[in-house]
VOLO-487816 format. One line per 8 residues: number of its first residue (from 1); their letters; for each residue x, y, z of C-alpha. Coordinates in Angstrom, 1 decimal. Example, Ala and Ser with C-alpha at 12.3 -4.5 7.8 and 13.67 -1.06 7.14 Angstrom:
BEGIN
1> as> 12.3/-4.5/7.8; 13.7/-1.1/7.1
This chain:
BEGIN
1> xxxxxxxx> 83.4/83.0/76.0; 84.4/86.4/75.0; 88.1/86.4/73.6; 89.3/88.7/76.3; 88.5/86.6/78.8; 89.7/83.2/77.4; 92.8/82.2/79.7; 91.8/84.2/82.7
9> xxxxxxxx> 89.2/81.4/84.5; 89.6/78.2/84.8; 86.6/75.9/83.2; 86.0/72.5/85.3; 85.8/71.6/89.0; 88.4/69.0/90.0; 87.4/65.5/91.4; 89.6/65.9/94.1
17> xxxxxxxx> 87.6/68.8/95.1; 84.2/68.0/94.2; 83.8/66.1/97.7; 85.0/69.3/99.8; 83.1/72.0/98.3; 80.2/70.2/98.2; 80.3/69.3/101.8; 81.2/73.1/102.1
25> xxxxxxxx> 78.4/74.2/99.8; 75.7/71.5/101.9; 77.1/73.6/105.2; 76.2/77.0/103.3; 73.2/76.2/102.4; 72.1/75.0/105.9; 70.0/78.1/106.6; 67.7/77.3/104.1
33> xxxxxxxx> 66.8/74.5/106.1; 65.4/76.5/109.5; 62.4/75.9/111.2; 59.1/78.1/110.0; 60.6/78.9/106.8; 63.1/75.8/105.9; 62.6/72.5/103.5; 64.2/69.6/105.2
41> xxxxxxxx> 67.1/68.4/103.1; 68.0/71.3/100.9; 71.3/71.7/101.7; 72.3/68.7/100.4; 70.4/69.1/96.8; 70.9/72.5/96.4; 74.9/71.7/97.0; 74.4/69.3/94.4
49> xxxxxxxx> 73.2/71.2/91.9; 76.0/73.9/92.0; 78.9/71.1/91.6; 77.3/69.3/89.1; 74.1/71.2/88.0; 72.2/68.5/88.5; 68.9/67.9/90.6; 67.0/70.9/88.9
57> xxxxxxxx> 63.9/69.9/91.5; 66.3/71.2/94.1; 64.8/74.8/92.4; 61.5/74.3/92.1; 61.3/73.1/95.7; 63.4/76.5/96.7; 60.8/78.5/94.5; 57.7/77.1/95.9
65> xxxxxxxx> 58.6/79.0/99.3; 59.0/82.1/97.9; 56.4/85.1/98.8; 53.4/85.8/96.5; 55.4/89.2/95.5; 55.3/89.9/91.8; 57.8/92.0/90.0; 61.9/92.6/90.5
73> xxxxxxxx> 62.9/93.9/93.2; 65.5/92.4/95.6; 64.9/92.0/99.3; 65.2/89.6/102.0; 67.9/89.0/104.4; 70.6/91.2/103.4; 74.0/89.0/103.9; 72.1/85.9/105.0
81> xxxxxxxx> 75.3/83.9/103.5; 77.7/86.1/103.3; 79.2/84.8/106.3; 80.6/81.8/105.4; 81.1/82.7/101.7; 85.5/83.8/102.7; 86.0/80.6/103.5; 84.0/78.9/100.4
89> xxxxxxxx> 85.7/81.1/98.1; 89.3/79.8/98.7; 87.4/76.7/98.3; 86.2/76.9/94.8; 87.3/77.1/91.5; 87.4/79.7/89.1; 84.4/77.8/87.1; 82.2/80.8/85.8
97> xxxxxxxx> 79.4/78.0/85.5; 79.7/76.8/89.2; 79.3/80.1/90.5; 76.6/81.0/88.3; 74.8/78.3/89.8; 75.8/79.3/92.9; 74.3/82.8/92.1; 71.2/81.4/91.4
105> xxxxxxxx> 70.6/79.8/94.6; 71.0/83.4/95.9; 68.6/84.8/93.6; 66.2/82.0/94.5; 66.9/81.8/98.2; 66.5/85.5/98.7; 63.3/85.6/98.7; 62.4/82.6/100.7
113> xxxxxxxx> 60.4/83.5/103.7; 61.0/87.5/102.7; 59.2/89.3/100.3; 61.6/91.3/98.2; 60.7/95.2/99.0; 63.2/97.1/96.2; 66.3/96.9/94.4; 69.6/97.5/95.4
121> xxxxxxxx> 70.9/97.8/91.9; 68.4/99.5/90.0; 70.7/99.5/86.5; 70.0/95.7/86.5; 66.7/95.3/85.9; 65.5/92.8/83.6; 66.2/89.5/84.2; 69.8/90.1/86.4
129> xxxxxxxx> 68.7/88.8/89.9; 71.1/85.8/90.2; 73.9/89.1/90.0; 72.2/91.5/92.2; 71.6/88.5/94.4; 74.9/87.0/94.0; 76.9/91.0/94.5; 74.7/91.8/97.7
137> xxxxxxxx> 76.3/88.4/99.3; 79.9/88.6/98.1; 80.3/92.5/98.8; 79.4/91.5/102.1; 82.0/88.4/102.8; 85.3/90.1/102.8; 87.1/92.9/104.4; 85.2/96.2/104.1
145> xxxxxxxx> 86.6/98.2/101.1; 88.7/95.4/100.1; 88.8/93.8/96.8; 89.1/90.1/96.9; 86.9/88.8/93.7; 87.7/88.6/90.1; 85.4/90.8/87.8; 87.3/88.4/85.2
153> xxxxxxxx> 85.0/85.7/87.1; 82.0/88.1/87.3; 81.8/88.7/83.8; 82.5/85.2/83.1; 79.6/84.4/85.0; 77.5/86.7/83.1; 78.7/84.7/79.7; 77.6/81.8/81.9
161> xxxxxxxx> 74.0/83.2/82.2; 73.7/84.7/78.5; 74.3/87.7/79.4; 76.5/90.3/78.2; 79.3/91.6/80.7; 78.6/95.2/80.2; 75.5/95.0/82.4; 78.0/94.9/85.5
169> xxxxxxxx> 79.0/98.2/84.3; 75.3/99.6/84.0; 74.9/98.1/88.0; 77.6/100.3/89.2; 76.8/103.5/87.1; 72.8/103.5/86.1; 70.4/104.1/88.6; 67.1/104.5/86.3
177> xxxxxxxx> 64.8/102.2/85.6; 63.4/101.6/82.1; 61.0/104.4/82.5; 63.3/106.9/82.9; 62.6/107.0/86.8; 65.7/107.6/89.6; 65.5/104.7/91.6; 68.4/106.1/93.8
185> xxxxxxxx> 67.7/106.8/97.4; 69.9/108.5/99.7; 68.6/106.5/102.2; 70.1/103.2/100.6; 73.6/102.2/100.2; 74.9/103.8/97.3; 74.6/101.0/94.6; 78.8/101.5/93.6
193> xxxxxxxx> 79.7/100.2/96.9; 77.9/96.7/96.1; 81.4/96.4/93.3; 84.2/97.9/95.6; 84.6/94.2/96.6; 86.0/93.6/92.6; 89.6/93.6/91.5; 90.0/94.6/88.0
201> xxxxxxxx> 86.8/96.5/87.9; 88.2/99.8/85.8; 89.4/97.5/83.5; 86.0/96.0/83.1; 84.4/99.6/82.8; 87.1/101.2/80.1; 85.9/98.2/77.6; 82.3/99.7/77.7
209> xxxxxxxx> 82.7/103.7/77.5; 79.2/103.6/75.9; 77.9/102.8/78.9; 79.3/105.2/80.5; 78.4/107.9/78.6; 74.5/107.0/79.4; 75.5/106.7/82.5; 76.5/111.1/82.3
217> xxxxxxxx> 73.1/111.8/80.2; 70.9/110.1/82.2; 67.9/112.9/82.3; 67.9/112.8/85.9; 70.3/115.2/87.5; 70.4/113.0/90.6; 71.5/110.7/88.7; 74.4/112.2/86.9
225> xxxxxxxx> 75.6/113.6/90.2; 75.4/109.6/91.2; 77.6/108.7/88.4; 79.9/110.9/88.9; 80.6/110.1/92.3; 80.8/106.3/91.6; 83.7/107.0/88.7; 85.3/108.6/91.7
233> xxxxxxxx> 85.0/106.0/94.0; 86.1/103.1/92.0; 89.1/104.4/90.6; 87.5/104.4/87.4; 89.7/106.5/84.4; 88.4/109.7/83.2; 90.5/110.1/80.0; 87.9/109.3/77.5
241> xxxxxxxx> 84.9/111.5/79.0; 86.8/114.8/79.8; 84.7/116.8/77.3; 81.4/115.0/78.9; 82.5/115.7/82.6; 83.4/119.8/82.5; 80.1/119.8/80.7; 78.8/118.6/83.8
249> xxxxxxxx> 80.6/120.9/86.2; 80.1/124.0/84.8; 75.8/122.8/84.3; 73.1/124.3/86.2; 72.2/121.9/89.0; 74.7/122.1/91.7; 74.6/118.9/93.1; 76.6/117.4/89.5
257> xxxxxxxx> 78.8/120.3/89.9; 80.0/119.2/93.2; 80.4/115.7/92.3; 82.4/116.3/89.2; 84.9/119.1/90.5; 86.7/115.8/92.4; 87.1/114.7/89.4; 88.6/117.4/87.7
265> xxxxxxxx> 90.7/118.0/90.6; 92.4/114.3/90.8; 93.0/114.8/86.5; 93.2/119.0/86.3; 96.3/118.5/83.9; 93.9/116.4/81.5; 91.0/118.6/81.9; 92.4/122.4/82.3
273> xxxxxxxx> 92.0/122.7/78.7; 88.7/122.0/78.5; 87.9/124.0/81.2; 89.8/126.6/80.6; 88.3/126.6/76.6; 84.4/127.1/78.7; 85.5/129.8/80.9; 86.5/132.0/77.7
281> xxxxxxxx> 84.0/131.0/75.0; 81.2/129.3/77.4; 77.3/130.9/78.1; 77.3/133.6/80.9; 76.7/131.2/83.4; 78.9/128.6/82.1; 81.9/130.9/82.5; 81.2/132.0/85.8
289> xxxxxxxx> 81.2/128.3/87.0; 83.9/127.7/85.2; 86.4/130.3/86.5; 84.4/129.4/90.3; 86.2/126.2/89.6; 89.5/126.5/88.6; 89.7/129.6/91.5; 89.0/127.3/94.0
297> xxxxxxxx> 90.9/124.1/92.9; 94.0/125.5/91.2; 93.9/129.7/91.9; 97.5/130.0/92.4; 98.8/127.6/89.2; 95.5/129.8/87.1; 96.1/133.2/88.5; 97.5/134.0/85.3
305> xxxxxxxx> 94.6/132.8/82.8; 92.3/134.0/85.2; 93.5/137.5/85.3; 93.7/137.3/81.3; 89.6/137.2/81.5; 89.4/140.2/83.2; 90.1/142.1/80.5; 87.1/140.5/78.0
313> xxxxxxxx> 84.8/139.2/80.7; 81.7/140.9/80.5; 79.5/139.2/83.2; 79.3/141.2/86.6; 79.4/137.5/88.4; 82.1/136.5/86.2; 83.9/139.8/86.7; 83.7/140.0/90.5
321> xxxxxxxx> 84.7/136.6/90.9; 87.9/137.3/88.4; 88.8/140.5/90.3; 90.1/138.3/93.3; 93.2/137.7/91.0; 94.4/140.9/90.2; 97.6/141.5/91.1; 98.5/143.2/94.6
329> xxxxxxxx> 99.5/146.7/93.4; 96.0/146.7/91.3; 93.8/145.5/93.9; 95.6/148.2/96.0; 95.1/151.2/93.4; 91.1/150.2/93.1; 90.8/150.1/96.1; 92.5/153.7/96.6
337> xxxxxxxx> 90.1/155.1/93.8; 86.8/153.5/94.8; 87.5/155.4/98.0; 87.7/159.0/96.0; 84.7/158.5/94.2; 82.6/157.4/96.8; 83.7/160.1/98.8; 82.1/162.6/97.1
345> xxxxxxxx> 78.3/163.5/96.1; 79.0/164.8/92.0; 80.2/161.2/91.5; 76.6/159.7/92.4; 76.0/159.0/88.6; 79.1/157.6/88.3; 78.4/155.5/91.0; 75.4/154.2/90.3
353> xxxxxxxx> 76.7/153.0/87.2; 79.7/151.0/88.9; 76.8/149.8/91.2; 75.0/147.8/87.8; 78.0/146.7/86.8; 79.2/145.1/90.3; 82.7/147.0/90.8; 82.7/147.3/94.1
């Protein structure tokens, strides 16, 4: 097990708990014995498998009832086991191997009698169906937006399944498939919502900054916008990614800019130097988006900086926006001067030049 996980999870199911947990699991799996798609006596056999790792044939019998559809996509009845999972979580010890076997049962059972139609966690494609199935169930088990399952325990489950805990971060932040095609749909629940039930998840994300950077640089704009929203919603620290997020806040995609703005507003003191640097030396479009962002989320505090940009700003669009931050006396003087100039025909040539410069 990874060093940072040692001592954070228990490794054994105590003898006195076996009977209690076994009975609870038997009741938990009783839904799989329903008529039509059910398998007689499968609940007790699966309970024995989860508790002791015995009776592997129970899994094979369960697999035999799976639909004929191929490919890794998740479907089935969402929340099939979630109704009784809250009580079960209180009984079970923090044994990652036990939970890993439970997740394996969920993965296989999720397809019994129900064709798999899509994956709610596109970032987990490639042999991690157990994790998808487990998160779908556990995220629907407790209080809405509550944090009731340990991230460390889930990471230890990944290790028990011979997987890198970084897959948890990928599942929450990445929505492109291996072919770089976006699998995110606004009609479905955002993948990050399945991770809101995890306590300590931001701390896990901080251990894998390269995955976060990969997510922020996904080739699809909608995917990048999703990642920014996930970072904000899950409360993940943006300190290591200030430059990356600032660049996205002035990018060409409106959707991406809008999702970056809340992150910058939440940690404006940290982002301010990066945004002001772009407002000073970025491209014409970047300067415009930077001054507009500063003016929108912190106009009064940055008034002096924005007003000072008037002297050197050459972009008409940026200049017109910056003009709002002139001192009131200058605004009145400019309004008076404009009225005088535009009142007389001899100034038509000058008026045309001013029109080109977008100064009125």
